[in-house]
C-alpha positions as CSV (number, residue, x, y, z in Angstrom):
1,X,-24.2,20.0,31.2
2,X,-21.2,22.2,30.5
3,X,-18.4,20.4,28.6
4,X,-15.1,20.2,30.4
5,X,-12.4,22.5,29.2
6,X,-8.6,22.3,29.1
7,X,-8.6,24.6,32.2
8,X,-10.6,21.9,34.1
9,X,-8.1,19.2,33.0
10,X,-5.2,21.4,34.2
11,X,-6.9,22.2,37.6
12,X,-7.7,18.5,38.3
13,X,-4.3,17.2,37.3
14,X,-2.5,20.0,39.2
15,X,-0.5,21.3,36.2
16,X,-0.6,24.4,34.0
17,X,-2.6,24.7,30.8
18,X,0.7,24.7,28.7
19,X,1.6,21.2,30.2
20,X,-1.8,19.8,29.2
21,X,-1.3,21.2,25.7
22,X,2.1,19.5,25.5
23,X,0.5,16.2,26.5
24,X,-2.2,16.6,23.9
25,X,0.3,17.4,21.2
26,X,2.8,14.7,22.1
27,X,5.4,17.1,23.5
28,X,8.1,16.3,26.1
29,X,6.5,15.8,29.5
30,X,7.6,13.8,32.6
31,X,6.0,10.4,32.6
32,X,4.3,10.8,36.1
33,X,2.9,14.2,35.0
34,X,1.7,12.7,31.7
35,X,-0.2,10.0,33.6
36,X,-1.9,12.5,35.8
37,X,-3.0,14.6,32.8
38,X,-4.3,11.5,31.0
39,X,-6.2,10.4,34.1
40,X,-7.8,13.8,34.4
41,X,-8.8,13.8,30.7
42,X,-10.5,10.4,31.1
43,X,-12.1,11.3,34.4
44,X,-13.6,14.4,33.0
45,X,-14.5,13.0,29.6
46,X,-12.6,15.9,28.0
47,X,-12.5,15.9,24.2
48,X,-9.9,18.3,22.6
49,X,-11.0,20.5,19.8
50,X,-8.7,19.5,17.0
51,X,-9.7,22.4,14.8
52,X,-8.9,24.9,17.5
53,X,-5.6,23.2,18.2
54,X,-4.7,23.4,14.5
55,X,-5.5,27.1,14.3
56,X,-3.4,27.7,17.3
57,X,-0.4,26.1,15.6
58,X,-0.7,22.8,17.4
59,X,-0.8,19.3,15.9
60,X,-3.8,17.1,15.6
61,X,-1.4,14.1,15.5
62,X,-3.6,12.7,12.7
63,X,-2.4,11.4,9.4
64,X,-4.9,11.0,6.6
65,X,-4.6,7.8,4.6
66,X,-6.2,7.9,1.1
67,X,-7.1,4.3,0.6
68,X,-8.4,2.6,-2.5
69,X,-10.5,-0.6,-2.4
70,X,-8.9,-3.2,-0.1
71,X,-8.6,-6.1,-2.5
72,X,-5.9,-8.3,-1.2
73,X,-3.8,-9.2,1.8
74,X,-1.1,-6.8,0.5
75,X,-3.3,-3.8,1.4
76,X,-4.1,-5.1,4.9
77,X,-0.5,-5.9,5.8
78,X,0.9,-2.6,4.6
79,X,-1.9,-0.7,6.3
80,X,-1.2,-2.5,9.6
81,X,2.5,-1.8,9.5
82,X,1.8,1.8,8.7
83,X,-0.6,2.2,11.5
84,X,1.7,0.4,14.0
85,X,4.6,2.7,13.1
86,X,2.4,5.8,13.5
87,X,1.1,4.6,16.8
88,X,4.6,4.2,18.1
89,X,5.1,7.9,17.4
90,X,1.8,8.8,19.1
91,X,0.0,9.6,15.8
92,X,-3.2,8.1,14.6
93,X,-4.3,7.0,11.1
94,X,-7.5,8.3,9.7
95,X,-8.7,6.4,6.6
96,X,-10.5,8.2,3.7
97,X,-11.6,5.4,1.3
98,X,-11.2,6.6,-2.3
99,X,-13.6,4.3,-4.2
100,X,-14.7,6.7,-6.9
101,X,-14.5,10.1,-8.4
102,X,-17.5,11.1,-6.3
103,X,-15.4,10.7,-3.2
104,X,-12.7,12.9,-4.7
105,X,-15.3,15.5,-5.6
106,X,-16.6,15.4,-2.0
107,X,-13.1,16.0,-0.7
108,X,-12.7,18.9,-3.1
109,X,-15.9,20.6,-1.9
110,X,-15.1,20.0,1.8
111,X,-11.4,19.7,2.8
112,X,-12.0,19.8,6.5
113,X,-10.5,16.4,6.8
114,X,-7.2,17.7,5.3
115,X,-7.3,20.8,7.6
116,X,-7.8,18.6,10.6
117,X,-4.8,16.4,9.8
118,X,-1.1,17.1,10.0
119,X,-0.3,15.2,6.8
120,X,-1.5,12.8,4.2
121,X,-0.4,9.6,2.5
122,X,-1.8,8.3,-0.8
123,X,-2.0,4.5,-1.0
124,X,-1.6,2.7,-4.4
125,X,-3.5,5.2,-6.6
126,X,-3.1,7.0,-9.9
127,X,-1.3,10.1,-8.8
128,X,-1.5,11.9,-12.2
129,X,-5.3,11.6,-11.9
130,X,-5.4,12.5,-8.2
131,X,-3.1,15.6,-8.5
132,X,-5.2,17.0,-11.4
133,X,-8.2,17.1,-9.1
134,X,-7.1,20.6,-7.8
135,X,-7.3,19.4,-4.2
136,X,-4.8,21.1,-1.9
137,X,-3.0,18.3,-0.1
138,X,-0.7,20.6,1.6
139,X,3.1,20.3,2.0
140,X,3.0,17.2,4.1
141,X,2.3,14.5,1.5
142,X,3.9,11.1,0.9
143,X,3.1,8.8,-2.0
144,X,3.0,5.1,-1.4
145,X,3.5,2.7,-4.4
146,X,4.0,5.7,-6.7
147,X,7.3,7.0,-8.0
148,X,7.6,10.8,-8.2
149,X,10.2,13.5,-8.7
150,X,8.0,16.0,-6.9
151,X,7.0,14.2,-3.7
152,X,8.5,12.0,-1.0
153,X,7.5,8.5,-2.0
154,X,7.9,4.8,-1.2
155,X,7.8,2.3,-4.1
156,X,9.0,-1.0,-5.3
157,X,11.2,-1.6,-8.4
158,X,8.4,-3.5,-10.3
159,X,10.4,-3.6,-13.6
160,X,13.1,-5.6,-11.7
161,X,10.3,-7.9,-10.3
162,X,9.1,-8.7,-13.8
163,X,12.6,-9.4,-14.9
164,X,13.2,-11.8,-12.1
165,X,10.0,-13.7,-12.8
166,X,11.1,-14.2,-16.5
167,X,14.5,-15.4,-15.6
168,X,13.1,-18.1,-13.3
169,X,10.7,-19.4,-15.9
170,X,13.4,-19.5,-18.5
171,X,15.6,-21.4,-16.0
172,X,12.9,-24.0,-15.6
173,X,12.9,-24.7,-19.3
174,X,9.6,-23.0,-20.3
175,X,9.4,-22.2,-24.1
176,X,6.0,-20.5,-24.2
177,X,5.2,-17.7,-21.8
178,X,2.0,-16.2,-20.4
179,X,1.1,-13.4,-18.0
180,X,-2.1,-13.0,-16.0
181,X,-2.7,-9.4,-15.2
182,X,-5.4,-6.9,-14.1
183,X,-7.3,-4.5,-16.4
184,X,-8.3,-1.6,-14.0
185,X,-11.3,0.3,-15.3
186,X,-11.3,2.9,-12.5
187,X,-9.0,5.7,-13.6
188,X,-8.4,6.7,-10.0
189,X,-7.0,3.3,-9.1
190,X,-5.1,2.6,-12.4
191,X,-1.5,2.7,-11.3
192,X,1.5,1.7,-13.5
193,X,2.7,-1.1,-11.2
194,X,1.2,-4.0,-13.2
195,X,2.4,-2.4,-16.4
196,X,6.0,-2.1,-15.1
197,X,6.0,-5.8,-14.0
198,X,4.9,-6.7,-17.5
199,X,7.5,-4.5,-19.1
200,X,10.3,-6.0,-17.0
201,X,9.0,-9.5,-17.9
202,X,8.8,-8.9,-21.6
203,X,12.3,-7.2,-21.9
204,X,13.9,-10.1,-20.0
205,X,12.3,-12.6,-22.4
206,X,13.5,-10.7,-25.4
207,X,17.0,-10.5,-24.0
208,X,17.1,-14.3,-23.9
209,X,15.6,-14.7,-27.4
210,X,12.0,-15.3,-26.5
211,X,8.9,-13.2,-27.0
212,X,5.7,-12.6,-25.1
213,X,3.0,-12.7,-27.7
214,X,0.2,-10.2,-27.4
215,X,-2.4,-12.9,-27.1
216,X,-0.5,-14.5,-24.3
217,X,-1.4,-11.8,-21.9
218,X,-4.5,-12.8,-20.0
219,X,-6.7,-10.1,-18.4
220,X,-8.6,-11.0,-15.3
221,X,-10.5,-9.4,-12.4
222,X,-9.4,-10.1,-8.9
223,X,-12.3,-12.7,-8.8
224,X,-10.9,-14.5,-11.8
225,X,-14.3,-15.0,-13.5
226,X,-13.0,-13.5,-16.8
227,X,-9.9,-15.7,-17.1
228,X,-10.9,-19.2,-16.0
229,X,-11.6,-20.6,-19.5
230,X,-8.4,-19.1,-21.0
231,X,-6.3,-20.7,-18.2
232,X,-7.9,-24.1,-18.9
233,X,-6.9,-23.7,-22.6
234,X,-3.3,-22.9,-21.7
235,X,-2.9,-25.8,-19.3
236,X,-4.6,-28.2,-21.8
237,X,-2.9,-27.2,-25.0
238,X,0.6,-25.9,-24.1
239,X,3.6,-28.1,-23.3
240,X,5.0,-27.0,-19.9
241,X,4.1,-23.3,-20.2
242,X,5.7,-20.6,-18.0
243,X,3.0,-18.5,-16.4
244,X,3.7,-15.2,-14.6
245,X,0.8,-14.2,-12.3
246,X,1.2,-10.5,-11.6
247,X,-0.4,-10.9,-8.2
248,X,-0.6,-13.9,-5.9
249,X,-4.4,-13.9,-6.1
250,X,-4.2,-14.8,-9.8
251,X,-1.7,-17.6,-9.0
252,X,-4.0,-19.1,-6.4
253,X,-6.8,-19.4,-9.0
254,X,-4.4,-21.0,-11.5
255,X,-3.3,-23.6,-8.9
256,X,-6.9,-24.4,-8.1
257,X,-7.8,-24.8,-11.8
258,X,-4.7,-26.9,-12.4
259,X,-5.6,-29.2,-9.4
260,X,-9.0,-29.8,-10.9
261,X,-7.4,-30.8,-14.2
262,X,-4.8,-33.1,-12.5
263,X,-2.0,-30.8,-13.7
264,X,1.1,-30.7,-11.4
265,X,2.8,-27.3,-10.9
266,X,6.6,-27.5,-11.5
267,X,6.1,-30.5,-13.7
268,X,3.3,-29.9,-16.2
269,X,3.6,-26.1,-16.0
270,X,5.7,-23.5,-14.2
271,X,4.1,-20.7,-12.2
272,X,5.4,-17.6,-10.4
273,X,3.3,-15.1,-8.4
274,X,3.9,-11.6,-7.0
275,X,3.5,-10.3,-3.4
276,X,4.5,-13.3,-1.2
277,X,1.2,-13.4,0.7
278,X,0.9,-15.6,3.8
279,X,-0.7,-18.6,2.1
280,X,1.9,-18.9,-0.6
281,X,4.4,-20.9,1.5
282,X,1.8,-23.6,2.3
283,X,0.9,-23.8,-1.4
284,X,4.5,-24.1,-2.5
285,X,4.2,-21.1,-4.8
286,X,7.3,-19.5,-6.1
287,X,6.7,-15.8,-5.9
288,X,8.3,-12.3,-6.0
289,X,8.4,-10.9,-2.4
290,X,7.3,-7.4,-1.7
291,X,8.6,-6.2,1.7
292,X,5.1,-5.1,2.7
293,X,5.7,-4.3,6.4
294,X,9.0,-2.5,5.7
295,X,7.4,-0.4,3.1
296,X,4.4,0.5,5.3
297,X,6.7,1.4,8.2
298,X,8.9,3.6,5.9
299,X,5.9,5.5,4.6
300,X,4.9,6.3,8.2
301,X,8.5,7.4,9.1
302,X,8.6,9.8,6.1
303,X,5.3,11.5,6.9
304,X,6.1,11.9,10.6
305,X,9.5,13.4,9.6
306,X,7.8,15.8,7.2
307,X,5.4,16.9,10.0
308,X,8.0,17.3,12.8
309,X,11.2,18.1,11.0
310,X,10.5,19.6,7.5
311,X,13.4,19.2,5.1
312,X,13.9,20.9,1.8
313,X,15.1,17.8,-0.1
314,X,12.9,15.0,-1.4
315,X,13.2,11.5,-0.2
316,X,12.3,8.8,-2.8
317,X,12.7,5.4,-1.2
318,X,13.0,2.5,-3.5
319,X,12.6,-1.1,-2.3
320,X,13.9,-4.1,-4.2
321,X,11.8,-7.3,-4.8
322,X,13.3,-10.7,-4.1
323,X,12.6,-14.2,-5.4
324,X,11.1,-16.7,-3.0
325,X,11.8,-20.1,-4.6
326,X,9.4,-22.9,-4.0
327,X,8.0,-25.9,-5.9
328,X,6.0,-24.3,-8.7
329,X,9.0,-23.0,-10.5
């Protein structure tokens, strides 16, 4: 059976081929006309050839999202806000999961995904490593959670976030300080965000006459199996320590460990997390808020702007973290 063509859609909907093309590319079309064209497309089962549209100078209205492993609620919330914002502009998100160097090599050998997309956004990845891969990402590229002088980007001031965490723990009267952080072994996923939080925290302590000892940095995985015994030691041996968990996931494990030991947060120890995930309010966790939805929405706005109204100047957008005070500190 012969596949329906754009001419068939135009004939059934009673409009010209140019009008059908404008509907497919999100152009300005009267609503009643647009409804007739969409009805014809569905009725015929017409599937537009995105490669042909791209070669003809049209838009695929697709944005490629390079996504690392989805480890936490942070990733899901940002991704949903990003997708919702694209959808409101009649664009769709296409996810390319970047789990390993093999995926990067595959993209280098076959860049059809990039050719069939109008733009790309990289999500929480090591951009130095990624950009050295010799992949041509094109002009329409936005970096998310990466600060750059060469690309439009959306990022959080993580140094400030670390400083705020230190100031709260000092306020609560802690005298010995600890951080629980993540040691990323995958070079592709190793960003500077955790390091910057640690730097801000250490500098704020030093400014107040304290010091973060090297051995007081606890390295964990997101499943916490490598840090449990060390946290038990800290809660057992230290008098009202101040603990900065550089992600809320680590803070949750600390709270569960403390509960099993009959240690009371905000009394026996002080704890602050980072992200402000949805469960933190119920747990009473003091944390550093990342405006996840606003950041995801802004990344979508930037990539759509680059696609539709290219500008010569770069747009780095910095968001500021905020303290959410609860009972743990």
